[in-house]
Structure formats: structure tokens, C-alpha cells
N, C-alpha and C positions, 0 to 999 in steps of 0.2 A: 507597818514598820518601814516598808520600802518607801512609802510616800514621804515619811519624815526624813529618811536618809537623803532622798533626792532634793527635798526642800533645803536641807542643811547644805548640800553641795551647791545649790543655786544661789544661796546666800553667802557663799565663800566661807563656809565653816568646815572645820574638821569634824566629821561625824562622831568619831570616838569620843572626843572631848566634849562635844555638844551633848551627846547622850549621857555621858558621865555627869555633866552639870545638871541636866534634867532629873536624873535619878537621885541625885544628891539633894537638890533644892525643892523638888515637888513635895516630898513628904513634910517638909518644914512649913509649907503653906496650908496644910490641912487644918480645918477647925475641929471642934469636939466630935462632930458627926462624920468626919472623914471627907467632907466636901472642900473643894478648892474654889475660892472666889476668883472668877476670871480676871478681874481687874488687878489682882495681886500677881497673877501668873504672866502678865504681859511682859515682864522683864525677862522671861525665859523664851519668848518667841524668837525664831531664827533671825529676824531683822532687828532685834533689840540692840541698842547701842550700849546696854548695860551688861552684856555677856562678858565673861573674863576674856582677856586677850588670848589665852591658850586655846580657846574655841575657834578662833579665826585662823584661816590659812595665811601663811606668810606670803606677802606680795613679792612677785618676781621683780628684780631690778632690771631696768632696760639696759641693754648693752650700748656702748657708745658707737658701735659700728666699726671700731678700729680693729683691724686684723693684725695680730702679732706674729 
């Protein structure tokens, strides 16, 4: 589980929301025997562009360098 947490962080994801997405969507991908087709689960990989926006960390805005 720690490896998945680190991978989520490296891919600029918020681990809580990413794990929530995994635990919600993986059961939906099971067939009659409980197996998951790897090609269907690709949308849940940490680098997938199809993950919900809530899974991603908000990007920091660069400051203009102006001191007020």
C-alpha cells in the first residue's frame, strides 16, 4: 500500500481521492468470476488522464515576484 501511496504522490495525485476512486471503480470492472481485465483498468492507473479532477493536486500559482 505504501508503494501505491508514493506512486500517487509522484504522479501529482491526492492519495485519499485516488484510493477512493480505485475502491469505488475497481469492483465495477469485475467479470462473473471476479477477475478484472487489465485493459479495462488502465483508466485507473495513476498517470491516466481519465481520472477525475478531484484526484489531482491543485497546481500552485507562481507569484509575480512583487513584494507588497
